[in-house]
N, C-alpha and C positions, 0 to 999 in steps of 0.2 A: 853663778852664785848670786843670790840676793843678800845684801847686808842690811840688817834691821837694827836701828838705833832708837830705842825709846828715850825720850828726853823731856824734862820739865824744868823750865827756868834755868837752862844750862847753856846759854848762847855762846859764852866765851870758850868753854872747853869743847863744845860741839864744833866750833870753828876749827880748833886745833885737830880734832879727830878727822873731820872731813878733808882737811888739807893733807893729812897723812894718807887717807884713802885715795886721794887724787894722784899719789906718787907710787902706786903699787906697780910691781913688775908685771902682774896680770890684773887687768881691770875687772872689777865685778860687773855682772850683767846689769845690776841696778843697786842703788842705795836708797833705802826707805827710812825716813825719819818720821817717827810717830810723835807728834806734838801733844803732850799730855797736859792740856789746859794751862799752858805757859802764860805768864804775864810779861815776859821779856821778849827779846827778838829771836827766840829759838827758831820759829818757823821761817822767819825772814832769812836767817843765816843758812838754814838748810836749803831753801829755795835758791839763794845766791850761789850755792855750790852745785846746783843742778840735781839735787836729791829729789826724790819723789816724796812729797810731804803729805802725810795723813794726819787727821785730827782724831784723838780719842778723848772725849770730854770726861769720862769716868777716871778720876784720879787713882793711880796705882800702877806700879811697874808692870804687874802681870797683865792688866787690862791693855796697857800700851803695847807691850811686847807681843801679846797674842794677836792684836789687831794687825801688827806688822807681819807676823808669821802667816796669818790667813791671807794677806794680800800678796805675799811673795810669789813670784812667777818662775823662779829658777829651781832646778832640782835640789840644790843645796841652799839652806837658809842659815846664814852666819849671823852672829849676834855680837855687837859691841855695845858698851855704854857710852854716854856722851864724854866721859872723862878717859876713855880708853885711847891709847896711843899706839896703833899697830905699826910694826916695822914695814919696810917697803915690800917684803915678800910674804906678808901675812896671808893674803888671798891665795897665793901660789902654794904656801905650806899647807893650808887647810885642804885645798883641792887635791894635793898630792897625798896627804894622809888618808883621806877617804878613798882615794883610788887604790892605795896600797892595802887598805883594810876594808874590802868589800863587805865583810861580815859586820862592820860597825854601823850602828844606827846614828851615831853622833861622835863628835870629836871635841876635846877640850884641851886647853894648853895651860901656860904658866903666866906669871906676871911679876912686875917689879914696881916699886913705888918711885915715881919720877920726881916727886916734890919733897923728898927727904934726902939728906946727905947720903952719898953712896954707902958709906960704912955703916949707916943705920938702916937705910932702905932695903938693902939686900937681905940681911938677916931678919928684918921685920916681915918682909914678904914671905920668906921661907917659913917662919913661925906661923904667920896668919894663914897662908894658903895650905901649908902642911897640915895644920890642925883641922882646917875646913875639909880638906880632901879625906883625911883619915876618919873623921867623925861621920861624914856623909857616906863614905864607903861602908862603914859599919851599919849605918841606918838603912841603906838601900840594897845592900848585898851586891853592889857593883860600883864601878868607878863613877864619881860624881860629875856634875856639870858646873862650870863657873860662868855666870852670865856675862862677865866682862870680856870673855874670850872663848867662844864656843861656836859650834855649827851642828845642825841636825839635818838629816835628809828630809826633804819636803814630804815624801811618801810616809815617813814615820810620824812626822808632825800631824798629818791628816789622820793617822791611825789613833793617836793618843790625845788629840786636842779636846775631846769630850771628857777626858779623865782629869784634866788639870783644873785648878781652882782659880780661874781667871777673874772672877768677880770678888775674890778675897784680897783686900788691900794689905792686910798684915800677915803676908806669907812671903817667903823667899821664892821668887818665880823659878830660879834655876834649880833649887833643891826640889821644888814641887814637880818640875818637869822630869828630873832624874827619878823621882819616886813613881811618877806616872809611867815611865818607861818599863818599870818592873824588872825583875831579875833576869828575864830572858833576852833582853836587848843588850848588845855590847856597846860600850863607849870606849873609844880609843883615846888614851891619855898620852899626849905628845908634848913634852916639856919645851921642845925647841920652838913651838908655836907660842911666842911670847908677846905680850903687850905691856906697855907702861900704863899705870893707873894712878889716880890721885890717892893719897893716904887719908882722905877725909873720913873714910869709914872707921878709922881708928881713933878719931878725935872726940874726946868727951865721953864720960861714963853714961850719959843719957843715950847717946848714939849706940854704944856697945850694948847697953841694956835692951834697947829696942830691937836690935838685931838678934839678941838671944831669945827674946819673946817671940819674934817672928819664926825663929827656928823651931821652937816648941810647938807653935801653932801649926806650922807646916807638917811636922812629924805627926802630931795628933790627928790631923785630917786624913793623912795617908795611912797611918797605922791602923785606923779604924776599918780600913778596907782590907789591908794585909799587914799583919804585925811582922816585925823584923825576923822572928824565928821562922815564920812561914816563907819569907823571902829567901832566907839562907837555905832552907830545905829545898826550895824549888831550884835555887842556883846550883846546889851541890848535886842534884839529880840530873842536871843538864850540862854535858861537857862543852856545849857550844857557847857558854856564857863567860868564858875566860876574858878578862879585860885585855884589849889590845894595847900595844905600846909602840 
């Protein structure tokens, strides 16, 4: 497994993420940190942990993530964000999930907010991720991907890499990749593959508004190729597209 982490000005949280990766029950083949035009010590922190550091000068999560995916050398490309906090068996759980679901092109898991009180963080994560998974499922006609905790087979990435909008800054890269997979690929949704994440995506109406606008942009770009009713028709015609769990 190659673990790809796109990061921009996120040295502190990246350090926490890389420390967690160093404690895995099964070590990844490589950790790739893509420094996305950072002005802080992001690249230095990555190098200090022994990660392979790549530079992507074009600002944007998709540009950085795609650079990492292209460079990955292992058969499985896993993805974390700099604020992700994987448990000690995260690599093992992903490897096991894809082995148990050979029909799956990708796997995605669940999350919890680690910087909110537990009584607030657990229901907040359930509402936030539950809404995201439900809405993206309706839009894509298959299980979604969540960029903070996911993995894709390298062979599948090579198949779809020309269909993603990697030069678009105002799109959600995980949603865009899910739409690029189309209704014929299976995504295994495995809730026990869990990571902790920061709740910063929930803070401020401006942030929420920007995320909503990105979602609309992502859907618009992809629905121009295949609208949702055609995606659902294609899925319903194909018995092999049932989402694995």
